[in-house]
N, C-alpha and C positions, 0 to 999 in steps of 0.2 A: 387347400386340402382340409376336408372336414374330419375332425377327430371323432372316433367312435368311443362310446363309454366302455370301461373295462369289462363290464358284465357281458358285453357283446363280443369282445375280442379274446377273452380268457376262456379256454376250453374247459377249465375246471369249474367255472361259474355257470356255464350253460346247462349243465345237468343239475336240475334243481334238487333232486334227492341227495346227491353227493354234496352239493353246496350247503344244504340245510344241515346235514350230518356233520360236516366239517365246521360249520359255524357254531353249532351246539357244543362240539368238543372243544373248540377254541375258547368260547365264553365260559364253559364249565371249568376248564383247567385254570384259566386266569382268576376266576372267582374263587376257586378252591385255594389257590395260593394266598389270596387276600384275606379270606375268611377262616381258613383252616378246616372247612367242611370237605367231605369226600367229593371227588369228581363225579362219581356215579350218582350220588343223591342230587347234586345240582343238575346234571344232565337229565335225570328223571323229571325233576320239576320243570325244566325247560321244554320237555317234549310232551308232558301230560296235557290234555285239553283242560282248559279252565272251566270251573263250575261257575255258573252265573250266580252273582250275589243278589239277594233280595233286600230291598230297603223297607224298613218298617216305618210307616207314617204314624206319628204320635197324635195327630189330630189337633195340635195346638201350635201356635207360633213359637219359634225358637227364641224370641226376644223376651 
């Protein structure tokens, strides 16, 4: 008998929007406990799209 992965058998994990929302809430609350930061601010950071960082080239070798 071949075992299926949990993500295929658990109905709570098959709906991606619910899964993502629950994952963010879980990580945010755990991180808030460890850091003392508010859950809302951590959840906001986790759900905001990242801005691309640009690297400046100095033109000379780092050595």
